[in-house]
Predicted model as a PDB file, atoms N, CA, C, CB and O in Angstrom, pLDDT in the B-factor column:
MODEL        1                                                                  
ATOM      1  N   MET A   1       0.839  -1.169   0.000  1.00 64.00           N  
ATOM      2  CA  MET A   1       0.000   0.000   0.000  1.00 64.00           C  
ATOM      3  C   MET A   1       0.886   1.235   0.000  1.00 64.00           C  
ATOM      4  CB  MET A   1      -0.956  -0.004   1.208  1.00 64.00           C  
ATOM      5  O   MET A   1       1.799   1.341   0.819  1.00 64.00           O  
ATOM      6  N   ASN A   2       0.634   2.151  -0.890  1.00 78.00           N  
ATOM      7  CA  ASN A   2       1.292   3.451  -0.872  1.00 78.00           C  
ATOM      8  C   ASN A   2       0.476   4.348   0.038  1.00 78.00           C  
ATOM      9  CB  ASN A   2       1.428   4.061  -2.316  1.00 78.00           C  
ATOM     10  O   ASN A   2      -0.751   4.374  -0.051  1.00 78.00           O  
ATOM     11  N   ALA A   3       1.146   5.080   0.908  1.00 82.00           N  
ATOM     12  CA  ALA A   3       0.428   5.957   1.832  1.00 82.00           C  
ATOM     13  C   ALA A   3       1.363   7.037   2.348  1.00 82.00           C  
ATOM     14  CB  ALA A   3      -0.168   5.151   3.008  1.00 82.00           C  
ATOM     15  O   ALA A   3       2.586   6.917   2.271  1.00 82.00           O  
ATOM     16  N   ILE A   4       0.762   8.089   2.874  1.00 82.00           N  
ATOM     17  CA  ILE A   4       1.518   9.143   3.534  1.00 82.00           C  
ATOM     18  C   ILE A   4       0.742   9.536   4.781  1.00 82.00           C  
ATOM     19  CB  ILE A   4       1.751  10.376   2.586  1.00 82.00           C  
ATOM     20  O   ILE A   4      -0.484   9.646   4.754  1.00 82.00           O  
ATOM     21  N   GLU A   5       1.469   9.747   5.879  1.00 86.00           N  
ATOM     22  CA  GLU A   5       0.799  10.141   7.111  1.00 86.00           C  
ATOM     23  C   GLU A   5       1.665  11.120   7.884  1.00 86.00           C  
ATOM     24  CB  GLU A   5       0.475   8.913   7.973  1.00 86.00           C  
ATOM     25  O   GLU A   5       2.888  10.987   7.945  1.00 86.00           O  
ATOM     26  N   ASP A   6       1.001  12.107   8.473  1.00 87.00           N  
ATOM     27  CA  ASP A   6       1.694  13.058   9.335  1.00 87.00           C  
ATOM     28  C   ASP A   6       1.842  12.433  10.717  1.00 87.00           C  
ATOM     29  CB  ASP A   6       0.927  14.421   9.413  1.00 87.00           C  
ATOM     30  O   ASP A   6       0.934  11.764  11.212  1.00 87.00           O  
ATOM     31  N   THR A   7       2.994  12.659  11.327  1.00 86.00           N  
ATOM     32  CA  THR A   7       3.235  12.190  12.685  1.00 86.00           C  
ATOM     33  C   THR A   7       3.753  13.356  13.513  1.00 86.00           C  
ATOM     34  CB  THR A   7       4.241  11.001  12.705  1.00 86.00           C  
ATOM     35  O   THR A   7       4.063  14.415  12.969  1.00 86.00           O  
ATOM     36  N   ALA A   8       3.847  13.168  14.810  1.00 90.00           N  
ATOM     37  CA  ALA A   8       4.355  14.229  15.681  1.00 90.00           C  
ATOM     38  C   ALA A   8       5.801  14.594  15.331  1.00 90.00           C  
ATOM     39  CB  ALA A   8       4.262  13.797  17.151  1.00 90.00           C  
ATOM     40  O   ALA A   8       6.220  15.734  15.527  1.00 90.00           O  
ATOM     41  N   SER A   9       6.551  13.638  14.820  1.00 83.00           N  
ATOM     42  CA  SER A   9       7.963  13.885  14.529  1.00 83.00           C  
ATOM     43  C   SER A   9       8.262  14.129  13.052  1.00 83.00           C  
ATOM     44  CB  SER A   9       8.775  12.729  15.006  1.00 83.00           C  
ATOM     45  O   SER A   9       9.423  14.330  12.696  1.00 83.00           O  
ATOM     46  N   GLY A  10       7.256  14.118  12.187  1.00 81.00           N  
ATOM     47  CA  GLY A  10       7.495  14.338  10.762  1.00 81.00           C  
ATOM     48  C   GLY A  10       6.417  13.707   9.907  1.00 81.00           C  
ATOM     49  O   GLY A  10       5.229  13.764  10.226  1.00 81.00           O  
ATOM     50  N   VAL A  11       6.850  13.111   8.825  1.00 81.00           N  
ATOM     51  CA  VAL A  11       5.927  12.487   7.874  1.00 81.00           C  
ATOM     52  C   VAL A  11       6.424  11.093   7.560  1.00 81.00           C  
ATOM     53  CB  VAL A  11       5.791  13.331   6.573  1.00 81.00           C  
ATOM     54  O   VAL A  11       7.620  10.889   7.349  1.00 81.00           O  
ATOM     55  N   ASN A  12       5.517  10.132   7.527  1.00 80.00           N  
ATOM     56  CA  ASN A  12       5.839   8.777   7.078  1.00 80.00           C  
ATOM     57  C   ASN A  12       5.318   8.611   5.667  1.00 80.00           C  
ATOM     58  CB  ASN A  12       5.234   7.696   8.029  1.00 80.00           C  
ATOM     59  O   ASN A  12       4.150   8.880   5.390  1.00 80.00           O  
ATOM     60  N   LEU A  13       6.190   8.165   4.775  1.00 79.00           N  
ATOM     61  CA  LEU A  13       5.832   7.905   3.388  1.00 79.00           C  
ATOM     62  C   LEU A  13       6.048   6.423   3.147  1.00 79.00           C  
ATOM     63  CB  LEU A  13       6.673   8.784   2.389  1.00 79.00           C  
ATOM     64  O   LEU A  13       7.163   5.923   3.293  1.00 79.00           O  
ATOM     65  N   MET A  14       4.987   5.720   2.778  1.00 81.00           N  
ATOM     66  CA  MET A  14       5.079   4.289   2.532  1.00 81.00           C  
ATOM     67  C   MET A  14       4.896   4.031   1.040  1.00 81.00           C  
ATOM     68  CB  MET A  14       4.023   3.511   3.366  1.00 81.00           C  
ATOM     69  O   MET A  14       3.924   4.486   0.437  1.00 81.00           O  
ATOM     70  N   LEU A  15       5.838   3.295   0.451  1.00 80.00           N  
ATOM     71  CA  LEU A  15       5.840   3.044  -0.986  1.00 80.00           C  
ATOM     72  C   LEU A  15       5.922   1.562  -1.289  1.00 80.00           C  
ATOM     73  CB  LEU A  15       6.992   3.770  -1.649  1.00 80.00           C  
ATOM     74  O   LEU A  15       6.520   0.791  -0.539  1.00 80.00           O  
ATOM     75  N   ASN A  16       5.317   1.178  -2.389  1.00 85.00           N  
ATOM     76  CA  ASN A  16       5.529  -0.147  -2.946  1.00 85.00           C  
ATOM     77  C   ASN A  16       6.685  -0.032  -3.941  1.00 85.00           C  
ATOM     78  CB  ASN A  16       4.220  -0.710  -3.632  1.00 85.00           C  
ATOM     79  O   ASN A  16       6.666   0.827  -4.823  1.00 85.00           O  
ATOM     80  N   ILE A  17       7.669  -0.880  -3.799  1.00 85.00           N  
ATOM     81  CA  ILE A  17       8.821  -0.884  -4.697  1.00 85.00           C  
ATOM     82  C   ILE A  17       8.824  -2.207  -5.451  1.00 85.00           C  
ATOM     83  CB  ILE A  17      10.163  -0.676  -3.912  1.00 85.00           C  
ATOM     84  O   ILE A  17       8.753  -3.273  -4.841  1.00 85.00           O  
ATOM     85  N   ILE A  18       8.908  -2.139  -6.786  1.00 88.00           N  
ATOM     86  CA  ILE A  18       8.922  -3.375  -7.568  1.00 88.00           C  
ATOM     87  C   ILE A  18      10.243  -4.106  -7.353  1.00 88.00           C  
ATOM     88  CB  ILE A  18       8.704  -3.078  -9.074  1.00 88.00           C  
ATOM     89  O   ILE A  18      11.253  -3.467  -7.060  1.00 88.00           O  
ATOM     90  N   PRO A  19      10.258  -5.433  -7.491  1.00 90.00           N  
ATOM     91  CA  PRO A  19      11.469  -6.214  -7.225  1.00 90.00           C  
ATOM     92  C   PRO A  19      12.694  -5.741  -8.005  1.00 90.00           C  
ATOM     93  CB  PRO A  19      11.213  -7.653  -7.543  1.00 90.00           C  
ATOM     94  O   PRO A  19      13.796  -5.722  -7.458  1.00 90.00           O  
ATOM     95  N   HIS A  20      12.526  -5.364  -9.255  1.00 92.00           N  
ATOM     96  CA  HIS A  20      13.673  -4.908 -10.045  1.00 92.00           C  
ATOM     97  C   HIS A  20      14.296  -3.660  -9.417  1.00 92.00           C  
ATOM     98  CB  HIS A  20      13.246  -4.617 -11.501  1.00 92.00           C  
ATOM     99  O   HIS A  20      15.518  -3.565  -9.301  1.00 92.00           O  
ATOM    100  N   THR A  21      13.463  -2.713  -9.016  1.00 87.00           N  
ATOM    101  CA  THR A  21      13.971  -1.494  -8.384  1.00 87.00           C  
ATOM    102  C   THR A  21      14.694  -1.829  -7.085  1.00 87.00           C  
ATOM    103  CB  THR A  21      12.822  -0.502  -8.115  1.00 87.00           C  
ATOM    104  O   THR A  21      15.760  -1.276  -6.813  1.00 87.00           O  
ATOM    105  N   ALA A  22      14.137  -2.716  -6.290  1.00 85.00           N  
ATOM    106  CA  ALA A  22      14.788  -3.126  -5.041  1.00 85.00           C  
ATOM    107  C   ALA A  22      16.150  -3.766  -5.317  1.00 85.00           C  
ATOM    108  CB  ALA A  22      13.889  -4.109  -4.264  1.00 85.00           C  
ATOM    109  O   ALA A  22      17.089  -3.592  -4.540  1.00 85.00           O  
ATOM    110  N   ALA A  23      16.255  -4.501  -6.418  1.00 90.00           N  
ATOM    111  CA  ALA A  23      17.502  -5.212  -6.728  1.00 90.00           C  
ATOM    112  C   ALA A  23      18.604  -4.300  -7.265  1.00 90.00           C  
ATOM    113  CB  ALA A  23      17.227  -6.300  -7.734  1.00 90.00           C  
ATOM    114  O   ALA A  23      19.785  -4.550  -7.023  1.00 90.00           O  
ATOM    115  N   VAL A  24      18.229  -3.244  -7.992  1.00 92.00           N  
ATOM    116  CA  VAL A  24      19.249  -2.424  -8.648  1.00 92.00           C  
ATOM    117  C   VAL A  24      19.458  -1.059  -7.989  1.00 92.00           C  
ATOM    118  CB  VAL A  24      18.880  -2.225 -10.088  1.00 92.00           C  
ATOM    119  O   VAL A  24      20.194  -0.225  -8.517  1.00 92.00           O  
ATOM    120  N   THR A  25      18.823  -0.829  -6.854  1.00 89.00           N  
ATOM    121  CA  THR A  25      19.004   0.409  -6.094  1.00 89.00           C  
ATOM    122  C   THR A  25      19.272   0.048  -4.636  1.00 89.00           C  
ATOM    123  CB  THR A  25      17.749   1.343  -6.218  1.00 89.00           C  
ATOM    124  O   THR A  25      19.300  -1.129  -4.274  1.00 89.00           O  
ATOM    125  N   THR A  26      19.465   1.049  -3.822  1.00 86.00           N  
ATOM    126  CA  THR A  26      19.657   0.799  -2.384  1.00 86.00           C  
ATOM    127  C   THR A  26      18.328   0.594  -1.651  1.00 86.00           C  
ATOM    128  CB  THR A  26      20.418   1.964  -1.748  1.00 86.00           C  
ATOM    129  O   THR A  26      18.328   0.330  -0.449  1.00 86.00           O  
ATOM    130  N   PHE A  27      17.204   0.710  -2.350  1.00 82.00           N  
ATOM    131  CA  PHE A  27      15.915   0.500  -1.687  1.00 82.00           C  
ATOM    132  C   PHE A  27      15.818  -0.874  -1.039  1.00 82.00           C  
ATOM    133  CB  PHE A  27      14.783   0.675  -2.681  1.00 82.00           C  
ATOM    134  O   PHE A  27      15.208  -1.022   0.020  1.00 82.00           O  
ATOM    135  N   GLY A  28      16.411  -1.865  -1.664  1.00 81.00           N  
ATOM    136  CA  GLY A  28      16.323  -3.227  -1.137  1.00 81.00           C  
ATOM    137  C   GLY A  28      16.996  -3.412   0.212  1.00 81.00           C  
ATOM    138  O   GLY A  28      16.675  -4.358   0.933  1.00 81.00           O  
ATOM    139  N   SER A  29      17.918  -2.533   0.569  1.00 87.00           N  
ATOM    140  CA  SER A  29      18.623  -2.671   1.837  1.00 87.00           C  
ATOM    141  C   SER A  29      18.094  -1.732   2.923  1.00 87.00           C  
ATOM    142  CB  SER A  29      20.090  -2.419   1.628  1.00 87.00           C  
ATOM    143  O   SER A  29      18.595  -1.747   4.047  1.00 87.00           O  
ATOM    144  N   LEU A  30      17.092  -0.920   2.602  1.00 85.00           N  
ATOM    145  CA  LEU A  30      16.550   0.017   3.585  1.00 85.00           C  
ATOM    146  C   LEU A  30      15.739  -0.707   4.649  1.00 85.00           C  
ATOM    147  CB  LEU A  30      15.684   1.069   2.896  1.00 85.00           C  
ATOM    148  O   LEU A  30      15.130  -1.744   4.389  1.00 85.00           O  
ATOM    149  N   GLN A  31      15.743  -0.151   5.834  1.00 88.00           N  
ATOM    150  CA  GLN A  31      14.965  -0.678   6.950  1.00 88.00           C  
ATOM    151  C   GLN A  31      13.840   0.302   7.274  1.00 88.00           C  
ATOM    152  CB  GLN A  31      15.868  -0.924   8.198  1.00 88.00           C  
ATOM    153  O   GLN A  31      13.997   1.502   7.047  1.00 88.00           O  
ATOM    154  N   PRO A  32      12.712  -0.175   7.800  1.00 81.00           N  
ATOM    155  CA  PRO A  32      11.627   0.740   8.188  1.00 81.00           C  
ATOM    156  C   PRO A  32      12.146   1.829   9.119  1.00 81.00           C  
ATOM    157  CB  PRO A  32      10.480  -0.034   8.870  1.00 81.00           C  
ATOM    158  O   PRO A  32      12.886   1.557  10.065  1.00 81.00           O  
ATOM    159  N   GLY A  33      11.751   3.047   8.841  1.00 81.00           N  
ATOM    160  CA  GLY A  33      12.164   4.173   9.651  1.00 81.00           C  
ATOM    161  C   GLY A  33      13.461   4.827   9.232  1.00 81.00           C  
ATOM    162  O   GLY A  33      13.807   5.894   9.739  1.00 81.00           O  
ATOM    163  N   GLN A  34      14.189   4.205   8.310  1.00 86.00           N  
ATOM    164  CA  GLN A  34      15.455   4.758   7.849  1.00 86.00           C  
ATOM    165  C   GLN A  34      15.197   5.964   6.937  1.00 86.00           C  
ATOM    166  CB  GLN A  34      16.285   3.677   7.108  1.00 86.00           C  
ATOM    167  O   GLN A  34      14.315   5.919   6.079  1.00 86.00           O  
ATOM    168  N   ALA A  35      15.956   7.021   7.124  1.00 83.00           N  
ATOM    169  CA  ALA A  35      15.789   8.234   6.317  1.00 83.00           C  
ATOM    170  C   ALA A  35      16.322   8.028   4.908  1.00 83.00           C  
ATOM    171  CB  ALA A  35      16.499   9.420   6.976  1.00 83.00           C  
ATOM    172  O   ALA A  35      17.320   7.335   4.712  1.00 83.00           O  
ATOM    173  N   VAL A  36      15.659   8.629   3.929  1.00 82.00           N  
ATOM    174  CA  VAL A  36      16.095   8.597   2.534  1.00 82.00           C  
ATOM    175  C   VAL A  36      15.877   9.974   1.916  1.00 82.00           C  
ATOM    176  CB  VAL A  36      15.328   7.500   1.729  1.00 82.00           C  
ATOM    177  O   VAL A  36      15.080  10.766   2.417  1.00 82.00           O  
ATOM    178  N   ASN A  37      16.579  10.252   0.840  1.00 80.00           N  
ATOM    179  CA  ASN A  37      16.355  11.457   0.041  1.00 80.00           C  
ATOM    180  C   ASN A  37      15.460  11.098  -1.127  1.00 80.00           C  
ATOM    181  CB  ASN A  37      17.699  12.070  -0.456  1.00 80.00           C  
ATOM    182  O   ASN A  37      15.660  10.071  -1.776  1.00 80.00           O  
ATOM    183  N   LEU A  38      14.475  11.939  -1.399  1.00 74.00           N  
ATOM    184  CA  LEU A  38      13.610  11.775  -2.556  1.00 74.00           C  
ATOM    185  C   LEU A  38      13.685  13.044  -3.395  1.00 74.00           C  
ATOM    186  CB  LEU A  38      12.143  11.469  -2.129  1.00 74.00           C  
ATOM    187  O   LEU A  38      13.710  14.154  -2.863  1.00 74.00           O  
ATOM    188  N   GLU A  39      13.720  12.865  -4.712  1.00 73.00           N  
ATOM    189  CA  GLU A  39      13.683  14.013  -5.607  1.00 73.00           C  
ATOM    190  C   GLU A  39      12.241  14.488  -5.677  1.00 73.00           C  
ATOM    191  CB  GLU A  39      14.240  13.657  -7.031  1.00 73.00           C  
ATOM    192  O   GLU A  39      11.395  13.822  -6.274  1.00 73.00           O  
ATOM    193  N   ILE A  40      11.964  15.597  -5.092  1.00 72.00           N  
ATOM    194  CA  ILE A  40      10.594  16.078  -4.954  1.00 72.00           C  
ATOM    195  C   ILE A  40      10.005  16.588  -6.261  1.00 72.00           C  
ATOM    196  CB  ILE A  40      10.541  17.164  -3.928  1.00 72.00           C  
ATOM    197  O   ILE A  40       8.782  16.616  -6.402  1.00 72.00           O  
ATOM    198  N   ASP A  41      10.825  16.989  -7.213  1.00 77.00           N  
ATOM    199  CA  ASP A  41      10.278  17.538  -8.449  1.00 77.00           C  
ATOM    200  C   ASP A  41       9.396  16.530  -9.176  1.00 77.00           C  
ATOM    201  CB  ASP A  41      11.402  17.991  -9.363  1.00 77.00           C  
ATOM    202  O   ASP A  41       8.349  16.906  -9.704  1.00 77.00           O  
ATOM    203  N   VAL A  42       9.786  15.277  -9.214  1.00 73.00           N  
ATOM    204  CA  VAL A  42       8.967  14.252  -9.871  1.00 73.00           C  
ATOM    205  C   VAL A  42       7.685  14.036  -9.079  1.00 73.00           C  
ATOM    206  CB  VAL A  42       9.751  12.918 -10.009  1.00 73.00           C  
ATOM    207  O   VAL A  42       6.601  13.977  -9.659  1.00 73.00           O  
ATOM    208  N   LEU A  43       7.800  13.918  -7.770  1.00 76.00           N  
ATOM    209  CA  LEU A  43       6.613  13.736  -6.936  1.00 76.00           C  
ATOM    210  C   LEU A  43       5.675  14.929  -7.046  1.00 76.00           C  
ATOM    211  CB  LEU A  43       7.014  13.520  -5.478  1.00 76.00           C  
ATOM    212  O   LEU A  43       4.456  14.761  -7.089  1.00 76.00           O  
ATOM    213  N   ALA A  44       6.230  16.119  -7.092  1.00 80.00           N  
ATOM    214  CA  ALA A  44       5.398  17.321  -7.186  1.00 80.00           C  
ATOM    215  C   ALA A  44       4.607  17.339  -8.497  1.00 80.00           C  
ATOM    216  CB  ALA A  44       6.271  18.586  -7.077  1.00 80.00           C  
ATOM    217  O   ALA A  44       3.451  17.763  -8.515  1.00 80.00           O  
ATOM    218  N   ARG A  45       5.214  16.889  -9.576  1.00 80.00           N  
ATOM    219  CA  ARG A  45       4.483  16.839 -10.850  1.00 80.00           C  
ATOM    220  C   ARG A  45       3.321  15.866 -10.775  1.00 80.00           C  
ATOM    221  CB  ARG A  45       5.422  16.442 -11.996  1.00 80.00           C  
ATOM    222  O   ARG A  45       2.238  16.169 -11.275  1.00 80.00           O  
ATOM    223  N   TYR A  46       3.516  14.702 -10.161  1.00 80.00           N  
ATOM    224  CA  TYR A  46       2.422  13.744  -9.996  1.00 80.00           C  
ATOM    225  C   TYR A  46       1.323  14.313  -9.115  1.00 80.00           C  
ATOM    226  CB  TYR A  46       2.943  12.436  -9.403  1.00 80.00           C  
ATOM    227  O   TYR A  46       0.140  14.171  -9.425  1.00 80.00           O  
ATOM    228  N   LEU A  47       1.704  14.953  -8.023  1.00 83.00           N  
ATOM    229  CA  LEU A  47       0.708  15.536  -7.121  1.00 83.00           C  
ATOM    230  C   LEU A  47      -0.076  16.650  -7.800  1.00 83.00           C  
ATOM    231  CB  LEU A  47       1.384  16.071  -5.861  1.00 83.00           C  
ATOM    232  O   LEU A  47      -1.289  16.760  -7.619  1.00 83.00           O  
ATOM    233  N   GLN A  48       0.607  17.469  -8.574  1.00 83.00           N  
ATOM    234  CA  GLN A  48      -0.067  18.539  -9.297  1.00 83.00           C  
ATOM    235  C   GLN A  48      -1.073  17.958 -10.291  1.00 83.00           C  
ATOM    236  CB  GLN A  48       0.959  19.427 -10.025  1.00 83.00           C  
ATOM    237  O   GLN A  48      -2.191  18.459 -10.409  1.00 83.00           O  
ATOM    238  N   ARG A  49      -0.681  16.918 -10.995  1.00 82.00           N  
ATOM    239  CA  ARG A  49      -1.584  16.294 -11.958  1.00 82.00           C  
ATOM    240  C   ARG A  49      -2.778  15.657 -11.262  1.00 82.00           C  
ATOM    241  CB  ARG A  49      -0.840  15.248 -12.782  1.00 82.00           C  
ATOM    242  O   ARG A  49      -3.910  15.779 -11.729  1.00 82.00           O  
ATOM    243  N   MET A  50      -2.528  14.976 -10.144  1.00 82.00           N  
ATOM    244  CA  MET A  50      -3.621  14.349  -9.407  1.00 82.00           C  
ATOM    245  C   MET A  50      -4.601  15.402  -8.885  1.00 82.00           C  
ATOM    246  CB  MET A  50      -3.069  13.512  -8.240  1.00 82.00           C  
ATOM    247  O   MET A  50      -5.814  15.194  -8.919  1.00 82.00           O  
ATOM    248  N   GLU A  51      -4.085  16.515  -8.412  1.00 84.00           N  
ATOM    249  CA  GLU A  51      -4.940  17.586  -7.910  1.00 84.00           C  
ATOM    250  C   GLU A  51      -5.783  18.175  -9.041  1.00 84.00           C  
ATOM    251  CB  GLU A  51      -4.091  18.686  -7.248  1.00 84.00           C  
ATOM    252  O   GLU A  51      -6.968  18.448  -8.847  1.00 84.00           O  
ATOM    253  N   ALA A  52      -5.193  18.371 -10.211  1.00 85.00           N  
ATOM    254  CA  ALA A  52      -5.932  18.884 -11.356  1.00 85.00           C  
ATOM    255  C   ALA A  52      -7.026  17.921 -11.789  1.00 85.00           C  
ATOM    256  CB  ALA A  52      -4.987  19.152 -12.514  1.00 85.00           C  
ATOM    257  O   ALA A  52      -8.137  18.344 -12.109  1.00 85.00           O  
ATOM    258  N   LEU A  53      -6.719  16.628 -11.802  1.00 84.00           N  
ATOM    259  CA  LEU A  53      -7.716  15.628 -12.197  1.00 84.00           C  
ATOM    260  C   LEU A  53      -8.831  15.514 -11.175  1.00 84.00           C  
ATOM    261  CB  LEU A  53      -7.059  14.272 -12.390  1.00 84.00           C  
ATOM    262  O   LEU A  53      -9.978  15.255 -11.540  1.00 84.00           O  
ATOM    263  N   ARG A  54      -8.517  15.700  -9.909  1.00 80.00           N  
ATOM    264  CA  ARG A  54      -9.527  15.594  -8.851  1.00 80.00           C  
ATOM    265  C   ARG A  54     -10.611  16.659  -9.056  1.00 80.00           C  
ATOM    266  CB  ARG A  54      -8.871  15.747  -7.445  1.00 80.00           C  
ATOM    267  O   ARG A  54     -11.784  16.399  -8.789  1.00 80.00           O  
ATOM    268  N   GLY A  55     -10.242  17.830  -9.515  1.00 74.00           N  
ATOM    269  CA  GLY A  55     -11.195  18.891  -9.734  1.00 74.00           C  
ATOM    270  C   GLY A  55     -12.122  18.630 -10.911  1.00 74.00           C  
ATOM    271  O   GLY A  55     -13.172  19.262 -11.022  1.00 74.00           O  
ATOM    272  N   LYS A  56     -11.745  17.701 -11.795  1.00 68.00           N  
ATOM    273  CA  LYS A  56     -12.554  17.398 -12.978  1.00 68.00           C  
ATOM    274  C   LYS A  56     -13.519  16.246 -12.763  1.00 68.00           C  
ATOM    275  CB  LYS A  56     -11.660  17.082 -14.139  1.00 68.00           C  
ATOM    276  O   LYS A  56     -14.378  15.995 -13.608  1.00 68.00           O  
ATOM    277  N   ALA A  57     -13.392  15.539 -11.644  1.00 56.00           N  
ATOM    278  CA  ALA A  57     -14.241  14.355 -11.403  1.00 56.00           C  
ATOM    279  C   ALA A  57     -15.652  14.746 -11.045  1.00 56.00           C  
ATOM    280  CB  ALA A  57     -13.659  13.493 -10.292  1.00 56.00           C  
ATOM    281  O   ALA A  57     -16.493  13.878 -10.812  1.00 56.00           O  
TER     282      ALA A  57                                                      
ENDMDL                                                                          
END                                                                             
């Protein structure tokens, strides 16, 4: 399940990672709660598109 939740100490972002991505990146070695860097520009474009589509439903 992909999800995002606000917590008292920050934000938890939960992602589904396909096996190939886990095998060829460091995602496969990450542990729950471990900090990672995400390129926000790609995520922001998806969020902007989802927000625009939500207004058309």
